[in-house]
C-alpha positions as a Python dict, from the first residue, in 0.01 Angstrom:
ca = {
    (1, 'F'): (0, 0, 0),
    (2, 'V'): (301, -222, -52),
    (3, 'Y'): (641, -71, 8),
    (4, 'N'): (952, -214, -154),
    (5, 'K'): (1262, -148, 51),
    (6, 'R'): (1577, -207, -152),
    (7, 'E'): (1906, -185, 32),
    (8, 'F'): (2245, -166, -140),
    (9, 'N'): (2593, -117, 2),
    (10, 'I'): (2799, 32, -282),
    (11, 'I'): (3157, 130, -195),
    (12, 'D'): (3489, 136, -374),
    (13, 'G'): (3675, -192, -371),
    (14, 'K'): (3547, -527, -245),
    (15, 'N'): (3172, -568, -187),
    (16, 'T'): (3122, -606, 189),
    (17, 'S'): (2747, -677, 181),
    (18, 'K'): (2637, -995, 352),
    (19, 'Y'): (2374, -1048, 82),
    (20, 'P'): (2446, -1195, -263),
    (21, 'S'): (2472, -947, -548),
    (22, 'G'): (2128, -838, -671),
    (23, 'S'): (1937, -947, -361),
    (24, 'F'): (1710, -714, -165),
    (25, 'T'): (1485, -716, 139),
    (26, 'Y'): (1106, -694, 108),
    (27, 'T'): (919, -538, 398),
    (28, 'V'): (551, -452, 438),
    (29, 'P'): (359, -261, 706),
    (30, 'F'): (68, -506, 734),
    (31, 'D'): (-10, -836, 900),
    (32, 'F'): (-109, -1066, 614),
    (33, 'F'): (88, -1245, 345),
    (34, 'H'): (71, -1067, 12),
    (35, 'Y'): (180, -1356, -210),
    (36, 'S'): (263, -1271, -572),
    (37, 'G'): (143, -1324, -927),
    (38, 'I'): (-208, -1289, -1068),
    (39, 'L'): (-466, -1316, -789),
    (40, 'R'): (-791, -1253, -977),
    (41, 'P'): (-944, -1392, -1299),
    (42, 'V'): (-816, -1243, -1624),
    (43, 'N'): (-1061, -1232, -1914),
    (44, 'L'): (-1027, -1138, -2279),
    (45, 'L'): (-1327, -929, -2385),
    (46, 'I'): (-1429, -946, -2750),
    (47, 'R'): (-1644, -643, -2818),
    (48, 'P'): (-1824, -516, -3127),
    (49, 'R'): (-1700, -198, -3292),
    (50, 'T'): (-1956, -2, -3092),
    (51, 'F'): (-2045, -118, -2744),
    (52, 'V'): (-2177, -29, -2398),
    (53, 'D'): (-1868, 63, -2199),
    (54, 'E'): (-1993, 168, -1856),
    (55, 'Y'): (-2312, 230, -1664),
    (56, 'K'): (-2414, 399, -1343),
    (57, 'I'): (-2739, 378, -1150),
    (58, 'D'): (-2875, 555, -842),
    (59, 'T'): (-3186, 421, -670),
    (60, 'N'): (-3395, 490, -364),
    (61, 'S'): (-3656, 314, -155),
    (62, 'K'): (-3943, 473, -352),
    (63, 'G'): (-3857, 276, -665),
    (64, 'E'): (-3708, 584, -832),
    (65, 'F'): (-3382, 563, -1022),
    (66, 'N'): (-3143, 758, -1242),
    (67, 'Y'): (-2924, 575, -1491),
    (68, 'T'): (-2653, 647, -1747),
    (69, 'F'): (-2504, 413, -2006),
    (70, 'T'): (-2182, 521, -2175),
    (71, 'V'): (-2135, 401, -2533),
    (72, 'D'): (-1791, 377, -2694),
    (73, 'G'): (-1673, 291, -3044),
    (74, 'E'): (-1656, 434, -3392),
    (75, 'D'): (-2034, 458, -3449),
    (76, 'R'): (-2135, 558, -3097),
    (77, 'K'): (-2325, 865, -3219),
    (78, 'K'): (-2527, 666, -3471),
    (79, 'V'): (-2659, 378, -3263),
    (80, 'R'): (-3005, 358, -3113),
    (81, 'G'): (-3053, 229, -2762),
    (82, 'T'): (-3325, 66, -2558),
    (83, 'V'): (-3314, 32, -2180),
    (84, 'K'): (-3531, -215, -1990),
    (85, 'V'): (-3568, -305, -1624),
    (86, 'K'): (-3688, -657, -1546),
    (87, 'D'): (-3795, -817, -1221),
    (88, 'E'): (-3673, -1154, -1095),
    (89, 'D'): (-3942, -1331, -1299),
    (90, 'G'): (-3825, -1166, -1620),
    (91, 'N'): (-4119, -927, -1650),
    (92, 'T'): (-4038, -585, -1799),
    (93, 'V'): (-4132, -317, -1547),
    (94, 'F'): (-3967, -20, -1721),
    (95, 'E'): (-3864, 61, -2078),
    (96, 'S'): (-3706, 364, -2244),
    (97, 'K'): (-3544, 461, -2573),
    (98, 'E'): (-3295, 682, -2389),
    (99, 'L'): (-2955, 555, -2273),
    (100, 'S'): (-2953, 814, -1994),
    (101, 'G'): (-3254, 913, -1793),
    (102, 'S'): (-3471, 843, -1494),
    (103, 'G'): (-3767, 628, -1410),
    (104, 'Q'): (-3975, 467, -1143),
    (105, 'V'): (-4092, 113, -1076),
    (106, 'E'): (-4430, 114, -910),
    (107, 'Q'): (-4450, -89, -589),
    (108, 'A'): (-4084, -177, -623),
    (109, 'K'): (-3954, -458, -409),
    (110, 'L'): (-3662, -334, -203),
    (111, 'W'): (-3317, -476, -137),
    (112, 'F'): (-3248, -544, 230),
    (113, 'P'): (-2957, -706, 412),
    (114, 'R'): (-3022, -1027, 602),
    (115, 'G'): (-3248, -977, 900),
    (116, 'L'): (-3426, -668, 766),
    (117, 'G'): (-3598, -817, 461),
    (118, 'S'): (-3525, -991, 131),
    (119, 'P'): (-3236, -891, -100),
    (120, 'Y'): (-3455, -842, -408),
    (121, 'L'): (-3264, -781, -731),
    (122, 'Y'): (-3381, -634, -1060),
    (123, 'T'): (-3196, -654, -1391),
    (124, 'I'): (-3124, -350, -1606),
    (125, 'E'): (-3059, -416, -1974),
    (126, 'A'): (-2925, -183, -2243),
    (127, 'E'): (-2952, -292, -2606),
    (128, 'L'): (-2776, -119, -2897),
    (129, 'R'): (-2892, -137, -3259),
    (130, 'D'): (-2733, 9, -3569),
    (131, 'S'): (-2903, 219, -3838),
    (132, 'S'): (-3028, -101, -4004),
    (133, 'G'): (-3197, -218, -3687),
    (134, 'D'): (-2951, -501, -3625),
    (135, 'R'): (-2861, -566, -3263),
    (136, 'I'): (-2490, -503, -3202),
    (137, 'D'): (-2454, -517, -2823),
    (138, 'V'): (-2647, -605, -2507),
    (139, 'F'): (-2540, -514, -2153),
    (140, 'R'): (-2710, -663, -1845),
    (141, 'E'): (-2649, -610, -1475),
    (142, 'T'): (-2842, -666, -1153),
    (143, 'F'): (-2923, -387, -907),
    (144, 'G'): (-3144, -322, -610),
    (145, 'F'): (-3373, -47, -489),
    (146, 'R'): (-3258, 77, -151),
    (147, 'S'): (-3162, 393, 33),
    (148, 'I'): (-2893, 448, 295),
    (149, 'T'): (-2925, 716, 560),
    (150, 'W'): (-2751, 780, 889),
    (151, 'D'): (-2780, 1003, 1191),
    (152, 'E'): (-2570, 1053, 1503),
    (153, 'S'): (-2615, 696, 1626),
    (154, 'K'): (-2735, 458, 1354),
    (155, 'V'): (-2716, 358, 988),
    (156, 'Y'): (-3048, 287, 816),
    (157, 'I'): (-3135, 75, 512),
    (158, 'N'): (-3468, 182, 363),
    (159, 'G'): (-3550, 352, 691),
    (160, 'K'): (-3481, 45, 904),
    (161, 'P'): (-3191, 60, 1153),
    (162, 'L'): (-2912, -180, 1062),
    (163, 'Y'): (-2713, -351, 1334),
    (164, 'C'): (-2414, -510, 1165),
    (165, 'M'): (-2361, -865, 1288),
    (166, 'G'): (-2044, -909, 1094),
    (167, 'V'): (-1696, -1047, 1075),
    (168, 'G'): (-1353, -949, 949),
    (169, 'W'): (-1233, -1164, 661),
    (170, 'H'): (-948, -1232, 422),
    (171, 'E'): (-981, -1377, 73),
    (172, 'E'): (-715, -1635, 157),
    (173, 'S'): (-691, -2011, 203),
    (174, 'P'): (-444, -2300, 189),
    (175, 'I'): (-314, -2418, -151),
    (176, 'R'): (-436, -2114, -349),
    (177, 'G'): (-335, -1843, -106),
    (178, 'R'): (-502, -1518, -211),
    (179, 'S'): (-578, -1639, -563),
    (180, 'F'): (-953, -1623, -615),
    (181, 'D'): (-1122, -1959, -556),
    (182, 'R'): (-1495, -1991, -635),
    (183, 'V'): (-1531, -2308, -430),
    (184, 'M'): (-1371, -2147, -124),
    (185, 'M'): (-1587, -1837, -170),
    (186, 'A'): (-1900, -2056, -172),
    (187, 'K'): (-1777, -2244, 135),
    (188, 'D'): (-1704, -1925, 328),
    (189, 'L'): (-2034, -1759, 241),
    (190, 'S'): (-2223, -2075, 336),
    (191, 'L'): (-2052, -2056, 675),
    (192, 'F'): (-2159, -1690, 691),
    (193, 'D'): (-2516, -1814, 649),
    (194, 'W'): (-2466, -2067, 928),
    (195, 'L'): (-2326, -1801, 1161),
    (196, 'G'): (-2608, -1556, 1087),
    (197, 'I'): (-2373, -1291, 950),
    (198, 'N'): (-2537, -994, 776),
    (199, 'C'): (-2233, -772, 720),
    (200, 'F'): (-1860, -784, 649),
    (201, 'R'): (-1567, -555, 576),
    (202, 'T'): (-1340, -622, 280),
    (203, 'S'): (-1031, -612, 497),
    (204, 'H'): (-801, -478, 370),
    (205, 'Y'): (-863, -442, -4),
    (206, 'P'): (-1163, -457, -241),
    (207, 'Y'): (-1272, -819, -284),
    (208, 'A'): (-1331, -1005, -609),
    (209, 'E'): (-1628, -897, -821),
    (210, 'E'): (-1770, -1248, -787),
    (211, 'T'): (-1774, -1207, -409),
    (212, 'M'): (-1955, -875, -439),
    (213, 'R'): (-2221, -1024, -666),
    (214, 'E'): (-2281, -1297, -409),
    (215, 'A'): (-2312, -1032, -137),
    (216, 'D'): (-2586, -869, -345),
    (217, 'R'): (-2762, -1201, -391),
    (218, 'R'): (-2731, -1324, -33),
    (219, 'G'): (-2822, -998, 140),
    (220, 'L'): (-2485, -916, 295),
    (221, 'A'): (-2409, -552, 373),
    (222, 'V'): (-2050, -467, 282),
    (223, 'I'): (-1800, -205, 396),
    (224, 'V'): (-1555, -183, 105),
    (225, 'E'): (-1202, -87, 204),
    (226, 'V'): (-927, 58, -12),
    (227, 'P'): (-583, -112, 14),
    (228, 'S'): (-438, 129, 270),
    (229, 'V'): (-303, -48, 578),
    (230, 'S'): (-132, 134, 866),
    (231, 'P'): (9, 423, 661),
    (232, 'S'): (248, 643, 857),
    (233, 'K'): (438, 842, 594),
    (234, 'F'): (197, 1099, 458),
    (235, 'I'): (362, 1216, 137),
    (236, 'K'): (214, 1358, -184),
    (237, 'K'): (315, 1060, -397),
    (238, 'S'): (131, 816, -170),
    (239, 'Q'): (-169, 1048, -154),
    (240, 'A'): (-194, 1053, -535),
    (241, 'I'): (-182, 672, -550),
    (242, 'H'): (-438, 654, -269),
    (243, 'A'): (-675, 886, -457),
    (244, 'S'): (-642, 678, -773),
    (245, 'L'): (-723, 359, -583),
    (246, 'L'): (-1028, 523, -424),
    (247, 'K'): (-1160, 627, -766),
    (248, 'E'): (-1114, 275, -901),
    (249, 'M'): (-1282, 119, -597),
    (250, 'I'): (-1586, 347, -600),
    (251, 'T'): (-1626, 326, -978),
    (252, 'R'): (-1621, -53, -974),
    (253, 'D'): (-1862, -111, -685),
    (254, 'Y'): (-2083, 200, -704),
    (255, 'N'): (-2382, 10, -845),
    (256, 'R'): (-2374, -274, -590),
    (257, 'P'): (-2673, -253, -350),
    (258, 'S'): (-2476, -452, -92),
    (259, 'V'): (-2216, -177, -54),
    (260, 'I'): (-2327, 40, 237),
    (261, 'M'): (-2004, 221, 324),
    (262, 'W'): (-1656, 310, 198),
    (263, 'S'): (-1345, 280, 416),
    (264, 'V'): (-1054, 514, 340),
    (265, 'S'): (-792, 327, 546),
    (266, 'N'): (-727, 64, 812),
    (267, 'E'): (-544, 166, 1128),
    (268, 'P'): (-348, 467, 999),
    (269, 'F'): (-88, 624, 1224),
    (270, 'A'): (-274, 952, 1209),
    (271, 'F'): (-325, 1064, 1566),
    (272, 'G'): (-153, 1245, 1848),
    (273, 'S'): (205, 1341, 1763),
    (274, 'Y'): (200, 1176, 1419),
    (275, 'K'): (212, 1472, 1183),
    (276, 'G'): (60, 1517, 840),
    (277, 'G'): (-229, 1275, 875),
    (278, 'R'): (-509, 1528, 862),
    (279, 'E'): (-359, 1710, 564),
    (280, 'Y'): (-323, 1373, 392),
    (281, 'F'): (-668, 1227, 462),
    (282, 'A'): (-893, 1536, 447),
    (283, 'P'): (-870, 1572, 65),
    (284, 'L'): (-918, 1196, 21),
    (285, 'I'): (-1231, 1189, 235),
    (286, 'D'): (-1361, 1495, 52),
    (287, 'L'): (-1298, 1316, -278),
    (288, 'M'): (-1496, 1013, -159),
    (289, 'H'): (-1791, 1231, -62),
    (290, 'K'): (-1782, 1395, -406),
    (291, 'L'): (-1761, 1062, -588),
    (292, 'D'): (-2051, 920, -385),
    (293, 'S'): (-2277, 1131, -168),
    (294, 'T'): (-2522, 844, -110),
    (295, 'R'): (-2304, 633, 121),
    (296, 'P'): (-2122, 712, 446),
    (297, 'V'): (-1743, 723, 458),
    (298, 'T'): (-1551, 561, 742),
    (299, 'L'): (-1196, 516, 863),
    (300, 'V'): (-1095, 221, 1080),
    (301, 'H'): (-903, 328, 1390),
    (302, 'G'): (-639, 104, 1546),
    (303, 'Q'): (-418, 258, 1812),
    (304, 'T'): (-602, 591, 1797),
    (305, 'R'): (-774, 701, 2118),
    (306, 'Y'): (-1068, 936, 2156),
    (307, 'W'): (-846, 1197, 2320),
    (308, 'N'): (-573, 1206, 2052),
    (309, 'D'): (-783, 1154, 1738),
    (310, 'Y'): (-778, 1426, 1473),
    (311, 'L'): (-973, 1262, 1186),
    (312, 'S'): (-1312, 1145, 1313),
    (313, 'D'): (-1479, 1482, 1261),
    (314, 'L'): (-1421, 1429, 886),
    (315, 'I'): (-1596, 1091, 853),
    (316, 'D'): (-1958, 981, 883),
    (317, 'V'): (-1923, 653, 1075),
    (318, 'I'): (-1645, 570, 1321),
    (319, 'C'): (-1500, 218, 1306),
    (320, 'I'): (-1273, 102, 1587),
    (321, 'N'): (-1047, -202, 1631),
    (322, 'R'): (-991, -292, 1996),
    (323, 'Y'): (-808, -589, 2147),
    (324, 'Y'): (-868, -576, 2520),
    (325, 'G'): (-739, -900, 2666),
    (326, 'W'): (-491, -947, 2382),
    (327, 'Y'): (-277, -652, 2272),
    (328, 'I'): (-412, -450, 2564),
    (329, 'D'): (-404, -601, 2916),
    (330, 'M'): (-349, -964, 2822),
    (331, 'G'): (-457, -1203, 3096),
    (332, 'V'): (-722, -989, 3264),
    (333, 'S'): (-1065, -1129, 3350),
    (334, 'P'): (-1368, -1112, 3118),
    (335, 'D'): (-1524, -857, 3353),
    (336, 'Q'): (-1219, -631, 3323),
    (337, 'I'): (-1224, -664, 2943),
    (338, 'A'): (-1592, -566, 2946),
    (339, 'S'): (-1525, -266, 3169),
    (340, 'D'): (-1232, -145, 2957),
    (341, 'L'): (-1415, -173, 2624),
    (342, 'Y'): (-1735, -16, 2756),
    (343, 'Y'): (-1553, 288, 2894),
    (344, 'D'): (-1338, 328, 2581),
    (345, 'I'): (-1627, 326, 2334),
    (346, 'S'): (-1849, 538, 2560),
    (347, 'M'): (-1585, 811, 2552),
    (348, 'W'): (-1571, 801, 2171),
    (349, 'R'): (-1949, 825, 2161),
    (350, 'E'): (-1961, 1114, 2407),
    (351, 'K'): (-1699, 1312, 2216),
    (352, 'F'): (-1805, 1263, 1853),
    (353, 'K'): (-2176, 1167, 1863),
    (354, 'K'): (-2152, 960, 1546),
    (355, 'P'): (-2244, 598, 1463),
    (356, 'I'): (-1975, 361, 1591),
    (357, 'M'): (-1890, 7, 1484),
    (358, 'I'): (-1644, -228, 1652),
    (359, 'T'): (-1470, -375, 1348),
    (360, 'E'): (-1210, -593, 1522),
    (361, 'Y'): (-1179, -767, 1858),
    (362, 'G'): (-1057, -1109, 1963),
    (363, 'A'): (-762, -1326, 2059),
    (364, 'E'): (-551, -1597, 1902),
    (365, 'M'): (-611, -1967, 1959),
    (366, 'I'): (-400, -2253, 1830),
    (367, 'P'): (-598, -2581, 1803),
    (368, 'G'): (-492, -2832, 2065),
    (369, 'V'): (-372, -2575, 2318),
    (370, 'L'): (-582, -2628, 2632),
    (371, 'A'): (-524, -2467, 2970),
    (372, 'E'): (-713, -2438, 3297),
    (373, 'P'): (-671, -2176, 3427),
    (374, 'S'): (-658, -2026, 3082),
    (375, 'L'): (-343, -1911, 2906),
    (376, 'A'): (-280, -1712, 2589),
    (377, 'F'): (-340, -1910, 2269),
    (378, 'S'): (-559, -2164, 2449),
    (379, 'T'): (-918, -2249, 2359),
    (380, 'Q'): (-1031, -2134, 2702),
    (381, 'Y'): (-863, -1795, 2682),
    (382, 'Q'): (-1004, -1711, 2338),
    (383, 'Q'): (-1352, -1789, 2473),
    (384, 'E'): (-1294, -1570, 2780),
    (385, 'V'): (-1184, -1276, 2563),
    (386, 'F'): (-1499, -1313, 2353),
    (387, 'E'): (-1711, -1340, 2668),
    (388, 'G'): (-1573, -1013, 2802),
    (389, 'N'): (-1616, -830, 2472),
    (390, 'H'): (-1973, -954, 2435),
    (391, 'K'): (-2068, -823, 2780),
    (392, 'A'): (-1953, -477, 2678),
    (393, 'L'): (-2106, -497, 2330),
    (394, 'D'): (-2445, -593, 2471),
    (395, 'R'): (-2443, -299, 2708),
    (396, 'L'): (-2324, -56, 2440),
    (397, 'R'): (-2585, -181, 2193),
    (398, 'K'): (-2873, -152, 2440),
    (399, 'E'): (-2765, 204, 2522),
    (400, 'G'): (-2755, 295, 2152),
    (401, 'K'): (-2381, 363, 2150),
    (402, 'I'): (-2282, 122, 1871),
    (403, 'T'): (-2439, 17, 1543),
    (404, 'G'): (-2242, -300, 1472),
    (405, 'E'): (-1977, -551, 1574),
    (406, 'M'): (-1727, -774, 1394),
    (407, 'P'): (-1481, -1014, 1555),
    (408, 'W'): (-1141, -1053, 1396),
    (409, 'V'): (-1127, -1282, 1209),
    (410, 'F'): (-1346, -1529, 1018),
    (411, 'A'): (-1064, -1781, 958),
    (412, 'D'): (-695, -1808, 1040),
    (413, 'F'): (-471, -1675, 764),
    (414, 'M'): (-107, -1670, 657),
    (415, 'T'): (120, -1382, 758),
    (416, 'Y'): (484, -1296, 714),
    (417, 'M'): (722, -1485, 942),
    (418, 'S'): (792, -1330, 1279),
    (419, 'T'): (850, -1434, 1638),
    (420, 'T'): (485, -1348, 1719),
    (421, 'R'): (332, -1552, 1436),
    (422, 'V'): (333, -1933, 1452),
    (423, 'G'): (226, -2029, 1103),
    (424, 'G'): (11, -1721, 1055),
    (425, 'N'): (-256, -1530, 1246),
    (426, 'H'): (-475, -1757, 1461),
    (427, 'K'): (-753, -1521, 1568),
    (428, 'G'): (-1005, -1701, 1345),
    (429, 'L'): (-1345, -1837, 1437),
    (430, 'F'): (-1235, -2116, 1205),
    (431, 'T'): (-898, -2269, 1130),
    (432, 'R'): (-732, -2187, 799),
    (433, 'D'): (-892, -2498, 645),
    (434, 'R'): (-1233, -2384, 774),
    (435, 'Q'): (-1284, -2616, 1070),
    (436, 'P'): (-1478, -2449, 1354),
    (437, 'K'): (-1322, -2348, 1683),
    (438, 'E'): (-1529, -2321, 2000),
    (439, 'V'): (-1577, -1947, 1946),
    (440, 'A'): (-1751, -2019, 1613),
    (441, 'Y'): (-2032, -2181, 1811),
    (442, 'M'): (-2029, -1886, 2052),
    (443, 'M'): (-2075, -1645, 1760),
    (444, 'K'): (-2352, -1852, 1601),
    (445, 'K'): (-2540, -1861, 1932),
    (446, 'R'): (-2487, -1487, 1977),
    (447, 'Y'): (-2597, -1383, 1629),
    (448, 'D'): (-2895, -1620, 1630),
    (449, 'A'): (-3009, -1461, 1956),
    (450, 'L'): (-2957, -1108, 1821),
    (451, 'H'): (-3158, -1188, 1508),
    (452, 'A'): (-3439, -1331, 1723),
    (453, 'E'): (-3434, -1024, 1950),
    (454, 'M'): (-3450, -783, 1658),
    (455, 'D'): (-3719, -984, 1479),
    (456, 'G'): (-3925, -979, 1796),
}
């Protein structure tokens, strides 16, 4: 959420405010620059008088599916519809005269994220004809056959355990800021391919529809996150807005095979002595389960600890951000970082017995800063922090205590000005203009080795 904080000093007589008349301060509780204006494409849709308005599809790994097309317009009760499913070669593998129904594709090819199989996509097509037999509308969309299940330790795609080799990300770059840029999207996703990434989180807002389509096509598993960052004031008005945003998010991306999980918030102050968090989030998480029972719901913990958490019993998968060596115990050795992270996550696992992902870890590095022995913001120190985290992650993974990992962040990004931010956040594997840092090569080597291990 974005909070506007307007401050006025209105008294009788002379205005004593140090700010010019009409000015105000703008504060936000998150660590990225929000920019302004229109950030996504705006399109004018020219529709016929009667048209396909929405559709919903549920699939599984047996090739079975349920679908519903909603028709709107003045003659919606008079039109006749035909629904077809086509494979990637354009062959029709299913056909029906009903706009809502169920079916099955024999020997269906399944959608898998990278490393588990191919991301095969089918196309579903709904055609409307009027009483004269003239075609008045056609709706087409791609989808995939896949199932998502989870138990107390893992998430499965079509019965295969998924280990998320991911990254945190921002749809942000120089020149265009957060305005959607197709060229930058293609560049970033090509670098994902190079790194061996199979998963990402839409931190901290749903990403552009074009990005989600590419995730479907490229076989990237996605955790979609609602724009809720570090909430701390749990009031009814915010809860109502939050619920509305969740409905919009799930409605938009429900049919995407790449979406494997929904995130209700990033790093909320809902733990320990912070009051009202459970009463605020419990109805929202319940709403998410009702809107979509086929995918797990998560919440990304920040400062929450296993011993003061009061939300994790409500969610299906636990996501944790941890910065040992940076925000916690800066300057310690890689071995100490490994020990701290291993103990921390082991305690979460012992208490809750649910799948756990590490969704943020890392340290900042400003290009050109070199130091031996290492110092904060140097190339060497960022590498040492990654080294320590990887030692712990390897041990946790081999013991079945985690089901995924994501360093923060893919590329440096702009933030609001502060004494702790020198031209933005520099935790990236890449600079803001997408030039690799040393840790980018570390991550490529790591993920290549993990893919080889899991393939073997």
